[in-house]
C-alpha positions in Angstrom: -68.7 -25.3 19.9 -66.4 -22.2 19.6 -62.9 -23.0 20.6 -60.0 -20.5 21.0 -56.5 -22.0 20.9 -53.9 -19.6 22.4 -50.5 -20.9 21.2 -47.3 -19.1 20.6 -46.4 -21.6 17.8 -48.5 -22.5 14.8 -48.3 -23.2 11.1 -46.2 -22.6 9.0 -43.5 -23.4 11.6 -42.3 -26.9 10.8 -41.3 -28.4 14.1 -42.2 -28.5 17.8 -45.7 -27.7 19.0 -46.7 -25.9 15.8 -47.6 -29.0 13.8 -49.5 -30.4 16.8 -51.6 -27.3 17.3 -52.2 -27.0 13.6 -53.5 -30.5 13.4 -55.6 -30.1 16.5 -57.2 -26.9 15.2 -57.9 -28.3 11.8 -59.2 -31.6 13.1 -61.7 -29.8 15.4 -62.9 -27.8 12.4 -63.5 -31.0 10.5 -65.6 -32.2 13.4 -67.9 -29.2 13.0 -66.4 -26.8 15.6 -65.6 -23.2 15.0 -61.9 -22.6 15.8 -59.7 -19.5 15.9 -56.0 -19.5 16.9 -54.2 -16.6 18.6 -50.5 -16.9 17.8 -47.3 -15.1 17.1 -45.8 -14.1 13.8 -44.0 -17.3 12.6 -40.4 -17.2 13.5 -39.3 -20.7 14.7 -36.8 -22.3 14.4 -34.8 -19.6 12.7 -35.8 -17.1 15.4 -36.5 -14.5 12.8 -40.0 -13.5 11.7 -40.7 -15.0 8.3 -40.1 -12.6 5.5 -43.8 -12.3 4.4 -44.8 -11.3 7.9 -42.2 -8.7 8.6 -43.2 -5.1 9.2 -46.6 -6.0 10.4 -48.1 -5.7 13.8 -51.2 -7.8 13.3 -52.2 -10.3 10.6 -55.5 -12.2 10.3 -55.7 -15.1 7.9 -57.6 -18.3 7.4 -56.3 -21.8 6.6 -58.4 -24.9 6.3 -61.3 -23.4 8.1 -59.3 -22.0 11.0 -59.2 -18.3 11.7 -55.6 -17.4 12.6 -54.8 -14.1 14.4 -51.1 -13.2 14.6 -49.4 -10.5 16.5 -45.9 -9.0 16.5 -43.3 -10.4 18.9 -39.8 -9.3 20.0 -37.4 -11.8 18.6 -33.6 -12.1 18.2 -31.7 -14.7 16.2 -29.4 -15.5 19.1 -31.4 -14.7 22.2 -29.9 -14.2 25.6 -32.0 -14.6 28.8 -33.3 -11.0 28.5 -34.3 -11.5 24.9 -36.3 -14.7 25.8 -38.1 -12.8 28.6 -38.9 -9.9 26.2 -40.1 -12.4 23.6 -42.6 -14.1 26.0 -43.7 -10.7 27.5 -44.2 -9.2 24.1 -46.5 -12.0 22.9 -48.5 -11.9 26.1 -49.1 -8.2 25.6 -49.6 -7.9 21.8 -51.7 -11.1 21.5 -54.3 -9.9 23.9 -55.6 -7.4 21.4 -56.6 -9.9 18.6 -57.7 -12.4 21.3 -60.3 -9.8 22.5 -61.4 -8.8 19.0 -62.9 -12.1 17.9 -66.1 -14.0 18.8 -66.7 -15.2 22.4 -65.3 -18.7 22.9 -67.0 -21.5 24.7 -63.6 -22.8 25.8 -59.9 -21.7 25.7 -57.0 -24.0 25.2 -53.6 -22.4 26.0 -50.2 -24.0 25.6 -47.1 -23.8 27.7 -44.4 -22.8 26.8 -44.9 -19.8 26.7 -45.7 -19.5 30.4 -46.6 -15.7 30.5 -49.5 -16.6 28.1 -51.4 -17.9 31.1 -52.1 -14.3 32.2 -54.0 -13.1 29.1 -55.6 -16.6 28.8 -56.9 -16.3 32.4 -58.2 -12.8 31.7 -59.9 -13.9 28.6 -61.5 -16.8 30.5 -62.8 -14.4 33.2 -64.0 -11.9 30.6 -65.8 -14.5 28.6 -66.9 -16.6 31.6 -65.6 -19.7 29.9 -63.2 -22.5 31.1 -59.5 -22.5 30.4 -57.5 -25.6 29.7 -53.7 -25.4 30.2 -51.9 -27.7 27.9 -48.4 -28.4 29.3 -45.8 -29.4 26.7 -43.0 -28.5 29.2 -42.8 -27.4 32.8 -41.3 -24.0 33.3 -39.3 -22.8 35.2 -38.1 -26.3 36.2 -36.8 -27.2 32.7 -35.0 -23.8 32.3 -33.4 -24.1 35.8 -32.4 -27.7 35.2 -30.4 -26.9 32.0 -28.8 -23.8 33.6 -30.7 -21.3 31.4 -32.4 -19.6 34.4 -30.1 -18.8 37.4 -31.2 -15.4 38.7 -33.1 -16.0 42.0 -35.4 -13.1 41.4 -36.4 -14.3 38.0 -36.8 -17.8 39.3 -39.3 -16.5 41.9 -41.2 -14.5 39.2 -41.6 -17.6 37.0 -42.5 -19.8 39.9 -45.2 -17.3 40.8 -46.4 -17.3 37.2 -46.4 -21.1 37.2 -48.6 -21.2 40.4 -50.9 -18.6 38.8 -51.3 -20.7 35.7 -52.2 -23.9 37.6 -54.6 -22.0 39.9 -56.5 -20.3 37.2 -56.8 -23.2 34.8 -60.0 -25.2 34.8 -58.2 -28.3 33.7 -54.5 -29.1 33.0 -53.7 -31.5 30.1 -50.3 -33.1 30.3 -48.5 -35.3 27.8 -46.8 -37.9 30.1 -46.9 -39.4 33.6 -43.8 -37.5 34.7 -45.8 -34.2 34.4 -48.4 -35.6 36.8 -45.8 -36.5 39.4 -44.2 -33.1 39.2 -47.5 -31.2 39.6 -48.7 -33.4 42.4 -45.6 -32.5 44.4 -46.5 -28.8 43.8 -49.9 -29.3 45.3 -52.0 -29.4 42.1 -55.0 -31.7 42.7 -55.1 -34.9 40.7 -58.7 -34.2 39.7 -57.5 -31.1 37.9 -55.2 -33.0 35.6 -55.8 -35.2 32.6 -53.2 -37.1 30.5 -53.5 -36.8 26.8 -50.3 -37.8 25.0 -49.1 -36.0 22.0 -50.1 -37.6 18.8 -48.9 -38.3 15.2 -51.0 -38.4 12.1 -50.4 -42.1 11.3 -52.0 -41.8 7.9 -49.6 -39.0 6.9 -46.5 -40.4 8.6 -46.3 -44.0 7.6 -43.8 -46.7 6.7 -42.6 -46.2 3.1 -40.1 -48.2 1.1 -36.5 -47.2 0.9 -36.4 -48.5 -2.7 -36.8 -45.7 -5.3 -36.9 -43.2 -2.4 -36.7 -39.6 -3.7 -34.8 -38.3 -0.7 -32.2 -41.1 -0.9 -31.7 -40.6 -4.6 -31.4 -36.8 -4.3 -28.7 -37.1 -1.7 -26.8 -40.1 -3.1 -27.9 -42.3 -0.2 -29.0 -45.4 -2.2 -27.3 -48.5 -0.8 -26.2 -46.7 2.4 -27.2 -47.4 6.0 -28.7 -44.1 7.0 -28.8 -42.9 10.6 -31.1 -39.8 10.8 -31.8 -37.0 13.2 -34.4 -34.5 12.3 -35.5 -31.7 14.6 -34.4 -28.9 16.8 -30.7 -28.3 17.4 -30.6 -26.6 20.8 -29.2 -26.8 24.4 -31.1 -29.9 25.4 -30.1 -32.1 22.4 -26.3 -32.2 22.5 -25.9 -33.3 18.9 -22.1 -33.1 19.3 -22.5 -36.6 20.7 -23.9 -37.7 17.3 -21.0 -36.1 15.5 -18.4 -37.8 17.7 -20.1 -41.1 17.3 -20.1 -40.6 13.5 -16.4 -39.9 13.5 -15.8 -43.3 15.2 -17.6 -45.0 12.3 -16.2 -43.0 9.4 -14.1 -46.0 8.2 -17.3 -47.8 7.2 -18.3 -46.1 3.9 -21.8 -47.6 3.9 -22.8 -45.8 7.2 -24.0 -42.2 6.7 -25.4 -39.9 9.4 -28.0 -37.4 8.3 -28.9 -34.4 10.5 -31.8 -32.2 9.4 -32.3 -28.9 11.2 -32.2 -25.2 11.2 -29.4 -23.4 9.4 -27.6 -21.8 12.4 -27.5 -25.1 14.3 -26.1 -26.8 11.2 -23.3 -24.3 10.9 -22.3 -25.0 14.5 -22.4 -28.7 13.8 -20.3 -28.3 10.7 -17.5 -26.8 12.8 -17.7 -29.9 15.1 -17.6 -32.2 12.0 -14.5 -30.4 10.7 -12.9 -30.6 14.1 -13.2 -34.4 14.5 -13.1 -35.4 10.9 -16.7 -36.6 10.7 -16.9 -36.6 6.9 -19.7 -39.2 7.0 -22.2 -36.6 8.4 -24.6 -34.9 6.0 -26.2 -31.7 7.2 -29.4 -30.7 5.6 -32.0 -27.9 6.1 -35.6 -28.7 7.1 -37.7 -30.2 4.3 -41.2 -29.1 3.3 -43.8 -30.8 5.4 -45.2 -32.7 2.5 -41.8 -34.3 2.0 -41.5 -35.4 5.6 -42.8 -39.0 5.2 -40.4 -39.6 2.3 -37.5 -38.2 4.2 -38.2 -40.3 7.3 -38.5 -43.4 5.2 -35.0 -42.8 3.9 -33.6 -43.7 7.3 -32.6 -47.1 8.6 -32.4 -45.8 12.1 -33.9 -42.7 13.6 -32.1 -40.9 16.4 -33.5 -39.3 19.6 -30.9 -37.3 21.5 -30.9 -35.6 24.8 -28.2 -34.3 27.2 -27.7 -35.8 30.7 -29.2 -32.8 32.4 -32.5 -32.8 30.6 -35.3 -32.9 33.1 -36.9 -36.4 33.5 -40.4 -35.4 32.2 -39.2 -34.0 28.8 -40.9 -35.9 26.0 -39.8 -34.8 22.5 -42.6 -34.9 19.9 -40.2 -36.5 17.4 -40.6 -39.8 19.2 -44.1 -40.3 18.0 -43.1 -39.3 14.5 -40.2 -41.7 14.5 -42.4 -44.5 15.7 -45.1 -43.9 13.2 -42.5 -43.9 10.3 -41.8 -47.6 11.2 -38.1 -47.2 11.7 -35.8 -48.5 14.4 -34.9 -45.9 17.0 -31.7 -45.4 18.9 -32.2 -43.1 21.9 -29.3 -41.4 23.5 -31.3 -40.2 26.5 -31.4 -40.4 30.3 -32.6 -43.9 31.2 -34.9 -42.6 34.0 -36.7 -40.1 31.8 -40.1 -40.1 30.0 -38.4 -40.4 26.6 -36.6 -43.6 27.6 -39.7 -45.1 29.1 -41.8 -44.4 26.0 -39.2 -46.0 23.7 -38.7 -49.0 25.9 -42.4 -49.6 26.1 -42.7 -49.4 22.3 -40.2 -52.2 21.9 -39.1 -50.3 18.8 -35.9 -48.8 20.0 -32.7 -49.2 21.9 -31.7 -46.8 24.8 -28.1 -45.8 25.2 -26.5 -43.5 27.8 -26.7 -39.8 26.9 -23.5 -37.9 25.9 -21.7 -41.2 25.3 -20.5 -41.3 21.7 -18.8 -44.7 22.2 -22.1 -46.4 23.2 -24.0 -44.7 20.5 -21.4 -45.7 17.8 -21.3 -49.3 19.1 -25.1 -49.7 19.0 -25.3 -48.3 15.5 -22.5 -50.6 14.3 -24.4 -53.6 15.7 -27.6 -52.6 14.0 -25.7 -52.1 10.8 -24.6 -55.7 11.1 -28.1 -57.0 12.0 -30.7 -55.9 9.4 -33.2 -58.4 10.8 -33.1 -56.6 14.2 -33.6 -53.2 12.4 -36.6 -54.7 10.6 -38.0 -56.0 13.9 -37.6 -52.8 15.8 -39.3 -50.9 12.9 -42.2 -53.2 12.9 -42.8 -52.7 16.6 -42.4 -49.0 16.3 -45.2 -48.6 13.8 -47.5 -51.0 15.8 -47.0 -49.1 19.0 -47.6 -45.7 17.3 -50.9 -47.0 15.7 -52.1 -48.3 19.1 -51.1 -45.5 21.3 -50.5 -42.2 19.4 -53.1 -42.0 16.7 -54.5 -38.5 16.1 -58.1 -39.6 16.1 -57.7 -40.9 19.6 -56.1 -37.7 20.9 -58.8 -35.6 19.1 -61.5 -37.7 20.7 -60.0 -37.1 24.1 -59.7 -33.3 23.6 -63.3 -33.1 22.2 -64.6 -35.1 25.2 -62.8 -32.8 27.6 -64.2 -29.7 26.0 -67.7 -31.1 26.2 -67.3 -32.3 29.8 -66.3 -28.8 31.1 -68.6 -26.7 29.0 -71.8 -28.8 28.5 -71.7 -31.7 31.0 -75.3 -32.4 30.6 -76.1 -31.6 26.9 -73.0 -33.0 25.2 -73.7 -36.1 23.2 -70.8 -37.9 24.6 -71.5 -37.3 28.3 -75.3 -37.5 28.0 -75.2 -41.1 26.8 -73.2 -42.0 29.8 -75.5 -40.1 32.3 -78.5 -42.0 30.8 -76.9 -45.2 32.0 -76.9 -43.9 35.5 -73.2 -43.5 36.0 -70.9 -40.6 36.4 -68.9 -39.5 33.3 -65.2 -40.2 33.4 -63.1 -37.6 31.6 -59.7 -39.0 32.5 -58.7 -41.3 29.7 -57.7 -44.9 30.5 -54.3 -45.7 29.1 -53.9 -49.4 28.5 -50.3 -50.6 28.1 -49.9 -53.0 25.1 -49.7 -56.6 26.0 -48.6 -58.0 22.6 -45.3 -59.9 22.3 -42.8 -58.2 19.9 -42.6 -59.8 16.5 -39.2 -60.2 14.9 -38.8 -60.9 11.2 -36.3 -60.9 8.4 -37.3 -59.6 5.1 -35.9 -61.4 2.0 -36.9 -61.3 -1.6 -39.3 -64.2 -1.5 -40.5 -64.6 2.1 -40.8 -63.2 5.6 -39.1 -65.4 8.3 -40.0 -64.9 11.9 -37.2 -65.3 14.4 -36.2 -64.1 17.9 -33.0 -62.1 18.1 -32.9 -59.5 20.8 -35.3 -57.8 23.2 -36.0 -54.3 22.0 -35.7 -51.5 24.5 -32.5 -53.0 25.9 -28.9 -52.6 24.9 -27.3 -54.9 22.3 -24.5 -57.0 23.7 
């Protein structure tokens, strides 16, 4: 099958949707499909086009069997609202040229954000007479309105019209969490048009590794320390100032170190916050190369997920799956009614604390520092849940089945075998919640002792 992935973000961008779409494209190639990706010149998270791509309008390259077609975009390092609109508009316009210049696809998968991409994707679907799947990683303009980024009534109307157009023209809409389904149902989108396929993590690549002789710990003088780590985007929705304030409350404990890994400009802003509150126990580091990611994650005792109070309920950071797969305990400073809190609570691998509450965050970290057996237990459950619910192979199977179901409902090997049994094929995946009881254990030099200490997903008393 020939599959066109229309995604603003792609390799070599290190975070966000780029690694997901890269893994999906390369996974489909390994299964024998022909894949090309229409994407922008890489610029995230620095919001500057990478040096080797500057001064070029179009670039075509190949990586691991995937044909990648890049186009120029308008990008500014510190974008205001107009810059963001011009960015999305420029990609919608410039990307249409390479999208038309390749082979005719059997199916198109387009991602949102960016929402304006729905227009060229719909035109391509009509021109090539092929189905279009809209993959929702966020819901715009709801998210932008909720955090105060989008206030102009005319622009809100424009984006709401684009949103309706995207839902109307898509053959199927794949969403990553239940909260997306609830939101779209309220907007009149038919349930039969939606399918939930959670984001995934490569559980063979991201895996629990020992903290002993860990290169990242050794390089940054973290051996013997209790490391609390945040790695990811530093933007409006995170509110990492809460982490800095929490760290300042624990600076009297020399063994506790906070490590924040992110983009340079965000780190500069956080450094000013650290200086302001005397958080000398915070280490600010740039993004690591992807091949070093498992070692970096393994250096942590606790992984952080952080959101502001006003983050819309369906927001589901992809870092959650990564943190779970690394087999580390999670502390989530997130709204307790949101999708992120629900996922972490269900995993039984983390503790949810109120967002923008540095006191609660500091207290929880201090209690975990004093209870290594709890940290071990949470980490065990994290890995178990990731393997059972977020494996890449499972997600790849679901996307492949979806592609076949809407392009070759009779001839596909997956659906044909079902039809021969005399029943209708079911595209919507069945998500089974885990029924296992959490296992708690204490690791010592000579044995593993099972015990029951605390119920993960709740607050420590």
